[in-house]
C-alpha positions as CSV (number, residue, x, y, z in Angstrom):
1,M,-22.1,8.2,21.2
2,S,-19.8,8.0,18.2
3,D,-20.8,8.1,14.6
4,L,-20.4,4.5,13.3
5,K,-20.2,5.8,9.7
6,A,-17.5,8.3,10.4
7,P,-14.4,7.7,8.3
8,K,-11.3,6.4,9.9
9,P,-8.7,9.1,10.3
10,A,-6.1,9.1,7.5
11,P,-2.7,7.7,8.4
12,S,0.2,10.1,8.5
13,S,3.0,9.9,6.0
14,E,5.2,8.6,8.8
15,E,2.7,5.7,9.5
16,V,2.6,4.9,5.8
17,A,6.4,5.0,5.6
18,A,6.7,2.7,8.6
19,Q,4.4,0.1,7.0
20,W,6.3,0.3,3.7
21,Q,9.6,0.0,5.4
22,A,8.4,-3.0,7.4
23,L,7.4,-4.7,4.2
24,V,10.8,-3.9,2.6
25,A,12.5,-5.3,5.7
26,G,10.4,-8.5,5.6
27,D,8.8,-7.7,9.0
28,V,5.3,-7.8,7.7
29,T,3.7,-9.7,4.8
30,R,2.3,-8.2,1.6
31,E,-1.1,-9.5,2.7
32,A,-0.9,-7.6,6.1
33,V,0.1,-4.4,4.4
34,H,-2.7,-4.8,1.8
35,S,-5.2,-5.3,4.6
36,W,-3.9,-2.3,6.5
37,A,-4.1,0.0,3.5
38,A,-7.5,-1.4,2.2
39,S,-9.6,0.5,4.8
40,W,-8.5,3.8,3.2
41,V,-8.1,2.8,-0.4
42,E,-11.5,1.2,-0.6
43,D,-13.3,3.9,1.3
44,E,-15.2,6.7,-0.6
45,A,-14.0,9.2,2.0
46,A,-10.4,8.7,0.8
47,I,-10.6,11.9,-1.2
48,R,-9.8,13.7,2.0
49,I,-6.4,12.0,2.3
50,P,-3.4,14.1,1.1
51,P,-2.3,12.9,-2.4
52,I,1.2,11.9,-1.3
53,V,-0.3,9.6,1.4
54,F,-3.1,8.3,-0.7
55,G,-0.7,7.4,-3.6
56,A,1.4,5.4,-1.2
57,L,-1.6,3.7,0.3
58,Q,-2.6,2.6,-3.3
59,H,0.9,1.1,-3.7
60,L,0.7,-0.7,-0.4
61,H,-2.8,-2.0,-1.3
62,G,-1.5,-3.4,-4.6
63,F,1.8,-5.1,-3.5
64,D,-0.1,-8.4,-2.9
65,L,-1.2,-8.6,-6.6
66,C,-0.5,-12.0,-8.2
67,R,-0.8,-13.3,-11.7
68,D,-1.2,-16.7,-13.3
69,P,1.7,-17.3,-15.8
70,H,-0.7,-19.5,-17.8
71,R,-3.5,-16.9,-18.0
72,P,-2.0,-13.6,-19.1
73,G,-4.0,-10.6,-17.9
74,V,-5.6,-12.3,-14.9
75,V,-4.5,-10.7,-11.7
76,W,-5.9,-10.8,-8.1
77,H,-5.0,-9.9,-4.5
78,G,-3.4,-13.1,-3.3
79,T,-1.1,-14.9,-0.9
80,M,2.2,-16.5,-1.4
81,G,2.0,-19.6,-3.4
82,E,-1.2,-18.6,-5.3
83,G,0.6,-17.3,-8.3
84,E,3.5,-15.0,-9.2
85,W,3.9,-11.7,-7.5
86,I,3.5,-8.8,-9.9
87,H,5.8,-6.6,-7.9
88,S,9.2,-8.0,-6.9
89,L,10.8,-7.1,-3.6
90,D,13.2,-4.9,-5.6
91,D,10.3,-3.1,-7.2
92,I,8.8,-2.5,-3.7
93,A,12.1,-1.2,-2.3
94,G,12.6,1.0,-5.3
95,G,9.1,2.4,-5.1
96,F,9.7,3.2,-1.4
97,A,12.9,5.1,-2.2
98,R,11.2,7.1,-4.9
99,W,8.2,7.9,-2.6
100,Q,10.6,8.9,0.2
101,E,12.3,11.3,-2.3
102,R,9.0,12.8,-3.3
103,R,8.2,13.3,0.4
104,R,11.5,15.0,1.0
105,R,11.1,17.3,-2.1
106,N,7.6,18.3,-1.0
107,G,8.6,18.8,2.7
108,V,6.2,16.1,3.9
109,G,7.1,14.0,6.9
């Protein structure tokens, strides 16, 4: 019998890169990537995830953040049409390129 409270295994840096690349390419939605990353970002056991992977998961978790242009400072995890995205597609692509460079420099993935 398996332990129902056992933490889900951490994704590899390659799995994280595949999700981020799919978002940049428009193959998955911001909401889907948020949902995928949430299981690790919102889990207390996340401290066991390598920092380079956890940092990327935090980015993926936040790419669906929206804001209301009429209420500065109010942000939420949303869906298209509920507000303005905080992160542009260019921001997301640039972040991916920077993260890939950090992976390369650190010999990860």
